[in-house]
Backbone as numpy.savetxt, mean C-alpha at the origin, in Angstrom:
# Nx Ny Nz CAx CAy CAz Cx Cy Cz
30.65 19.87 23.86 31.90 19.34 24.43 31.37 17.74 24.89
32.02 16.46 24.21 32.10 15.40 24.14 32.79 14.61 25.07
31.99 13.73 25.99 32.56 13.27 27.27 32.88 11.44 26.53
33.80 11.09 26.16 33.98 9.88 25.82 33.76 8.73 26.49
34.24 8.91 27.80 33.77 7.90 29.01 32.21 7.56 29.10
31.52 8.74 29.30 30.15 8.30 29.30 29.57 8.74 28.26
29.98 9.09 26.92 29.14 9.24 25.80 28.27 10.25 25.96
28.60 11.27 26.47 27.67 12.47 26.79 28.07 13.64 25.87
27.25 14.36 25.32 27.39 15.42 24.43 26.86 16.76 25.45
27.34 17.89 25.44 27.07 19.01 26.47 27.67 20.20 25.73
26.78 21.21 25.25 26.93 22.58 25.02 26.18 23.65 25.79
26.65 25.03 25.35 25.84 26.23 26.23 25.25 26.82 24.99
24.04 27.17 24.92 23.20 28.02 24.31 22.80 29.29 24.97
22.98 30.12 24.64 22.12 31.71 24.91 22.26 31.34 26.52
23.63 30.96 27.00 23.61 31.21 28.55 23.07 30.00 28.98
22.49 28.82 28.46 21.57 28.10 28.90 22.81 26.58 28.72
22.92 25.57 29.52 23.50 24.31 29.50 22.58 23.14 28.84
22.85 22.70 27.77 21.86 21.63 27.36 23.15 20.33 27.21
22.46 19.16 27.45 23.22 18.07 27.44 22.34 16.83 26.77
23.25 15.89 25.65 22.80 14.73 25.39 23.19 13.65 25.94
22.40 12.70 25.98 22.71 11.59 27.08 22.46 10.35 26.03
22.83 9.06 25.99 22.49 8.26 25.31 21.35 7.12 26.19
20.67 6.81 25.18 19.47 5.98 25.60 20.03 4.73 26.02
19.40 4.33 27.25 19.82 2.77 27.67 19.19 1.69 26.70
19.67 0.79 26.48 19.47 -0.40 25.41 17.94 -0.73 25.51
17.45 -0.93 26.73 16.16 -0.99 26.77 14.76 -0.17 26.52
15.47 1.08 26.06 14.60 2.05 25.53 14.89 2.04 24.05
16.13 1.73 23.52 16.34 1.38 22.23 15.37 0.39 21.44
15.40 -0.68 22.04 14.47 -2.00 21.76 12.97 -1.42 21.80
12.78 -0.79 22.92 11.16 -0.06 23.00 11.00 0.46 21.80
12.14 1.69 21.62 11.47 2.09 20.34 11.51 1.80 18.95
12.75 0.67 18.91 12.50 0.01 17.59 11.22 -1.08 17.57
10.79 -1.40 18.61 9.64 -2.16 18.11 8.35 -1.26 17.95
8.46 0.13 18.63 7.27 1.00 18.39 7.22 1.25 17.02
8.54 1.49 16.38 8.56 1.95 14.98 8.20 0.92 13.97
8.62 -0.51 14.15 8.50 -1.45 13.47 6.90 -1.58 13.09
6.03 -1.47 14.31 4.59 -1.28 14.45 4.05 -0.94 13.79
4.78 0.38 13.89 3.94 1.72 12.85 4.28 1.69 11.64
5.31 0.91 11.19 5.43 0.78 9.96 4.60 0.17 9.21
4.34 -1.23 9.97 3.56 -2.50 9.49 2.32 -1.89 9.24
1.77 -1.12 10.24 0.17 -0.32 10.22 0.04 0.25 9.06
1.29 1.34 8.76 0.84 2.09 7.73 0.97 1.31 6.57
1.73 0.26 6.25 1.90 -0.78 5.16 0.54 -1.21 4.87
0.12 -1.87 6.01 -1.02 -2.48 6.30 -2.47 -1.52 5.64
-2.31 -0.44 6.00 -3.47 0.58 5.90 -3.34 0.92 4.23
-1.96 1.01 3.73 -2.12 1.35 2.34 -2.17 0.59 1.77
-1.90 -0.79 1.75 -2.28 -2.27 1.05 -3.90 -2.07 0.97
-4.71 -1.80 2.24 -6.13 -1.95 2.11 -6.87 -0.61 1.16
-6.17 0.33 1.42 -6.67 1.50 0.73 -6.51 1.37 -0.95
-5.16 0.54 -1.31 -5.35 0.22 -2.73 -6.28 -0.57 -2.96
-6.63 -1.98 -2.33 -7.41 -2.68 -2.55 -8.88 -2.17 -2.80
-9.19 -1.13 -1.88 -10.45 -0.56 -2.31 -10.83 0.36 -3.02
-9.63 1.19 -3.53 -9.36 1.85 -4.83 -10.03 1.05 -6.07
-9.08 -0.39 -6.12 -9.38 -1.22 -6.88 -10.54 -1.84 -7.28
-11.17 -1.80 -5.80 -12.77 -2.34 -6.21 -13.65 -1.27 -6.55
-13.46 -0.24 -6.04 -14.49 1.15 -6.42 -14.24 1.10 -7.89
-13.14 0.94 -8.50 -13.12 1.36 -9.83 -13.54 0.21 -10.83
-13.33 -1.07 -10.09 -14.15 -2.36 -11.02 -15.58 -2.07 -10.75
-16.26 -1.57 -9.75 -17.60 -1.55 -9.73 -17.94 -0.32 -10.66
-17.46 0.84 -10.82 -17.44 2.00 -11.59 -17.58 1.43 -13.07
-16.40 0.63 -13.44 -16.32 -0.08 -14.80 -17.70 -1.09 -15.03
-17.94 -1.87 -13.91 -18.94 -2.80 -14.20 -20.62 -1.95 -14.51
-20.84 -0.70 -13.84 -21.63 0.02 -13.90 -21.90 0.48 -15.13
-20.94 1.22 -15.97 -20.80 1.71 -17.28 -20.64 0.89 -18.15
-20.36 -0.47 -17.91 -20.70 -1.60 -19.24 -21.54 -2.35 -18.64
-22.55 -1.97 -18.69 -23.92 -3.35 -18.62 -23.80 -4.81 -19.09
-23.11 -4.80 -20.09 -23.38 -6.10 -21.19 -22.01 -6.92 -20.68
-21.25 -6.16 -19.69 -20.03 -6.99 -19.23 -20.49 -8.34 -18.52
-21.31 -8.38 -17.74 -22.07 -9.95 -17.32 -22.49 -11.04 -18.74
-23.11 -10.21 -19.40 -23.72 -11.47 -20.46 -22.26 -11.49 -21.29
-21.28 -10.87 -21.40 -20.30 -11.22 -22.21 -19.36 -12.17 -21.12
-19.20 -12.32 -19.93 -18.90 -12.99 -19.33 -19.38 -14.55 -19.03
-20.74 -14.56 -19.31 -21.60 -15.71 -19.37 -21.11 -16.28 -20.52
-21.05 -15.77 -21.54 -20.85 -16.25 -22.82 -19.51 -16.06 -23.54
-18.61 -16.14 -22.55 -17.28 -15.85 -23.05 -16.75 -17.33 -23.54
-17.00 -18.36 -23.05 -16.91 -19.66 -23.48 -17.48 -19.97 -24.98
-18.70 -19.49 -25.12 -19.09 -19.91 -26.69 -18.57 -18.94 -27.51
-18.15 -17.55 -27.23 -17.26 -16.77 -27.92 -16.12 -17.37 -28.47
-15.59 -17.95 -27.56 -14.24 -18.15 -27.51 -14.03 -19.48 -28.58
-15.22 -20.07 -28.42 -15.36 -21.45 -29.46 -15.72 -21.00 -30.92
-16.54 -20.15 -30.91 -16.84 -19.69 -32.33 -15.78 -18.83 -33.30
-15.00 -18.14 -32.21 -13.89 -17.30 -32.96 -12.49 -18.37 -33.00
-12.62 -19.22 -32.44 -11.42 -20.27 -32.62 -11.96 -21.28 -33.65
-13.29 -21.47 -34.19 -13.54 -22.43 -35.32 -13.36 -22.06 -36.70
-12.37 -21.00 -37.08 -11.98 -20.93 -38.50 -12.99 -20.66 -39.62
-14.30 -20.39 -38.88 -15.42 -20.27 -39.92 -15.70 -18.60 -39.98
-16.35 -17.98 -41.10 -16.38 -16.64 -41.14 -17.60 -16.30 -40.16
-17.56 -15.45 -39.24 -18.19 -15.03 -38.18 -18.16 -13.33 -38.13
-19.55 -13.09 -37.56 -19.71 -11.47 -37.31 -20.09 -11.43 -35.88
-19.45 -10.26 -35.25 -19.64 -10.22 -33.83 -20.51 -8.59 -33.99
-21.17 -8.39 -33.08 -22.02 -7.44 -33.15 -21.90 -6.96 -31.50
-21.50 -5.84 -31.16 -21.52 -5.48 -30.02 -22.34 -4.15 -30.06
-23.39 -3.96 -28.82 -24.13 -3.12 -28.89 -23.98 -2.66 -27.32
-24.53 -1.02 -27.50 -24.23 -0.32 -26.26 -25.52 0.01 -25.74
């Protein structure tokens, strides 16, 4: 049964009386702040996990391709050679 004046809801279940009462505004604000903080913490944790996963994948890729560092160092030279409209031969070794 709903009491519109006090905004209370009461009912009887298995011969026991139960009642729902509204929260005071201070409790509502406190709960909202707590939920917002929890949501931000979860978002921050998820972002950190994503960054860590990307870093692990990058490290695994670098281990599987040892010539990656050599290619990075010589990248400017290779670009210059490839853009120079002369016949070229590129040899890749594993």
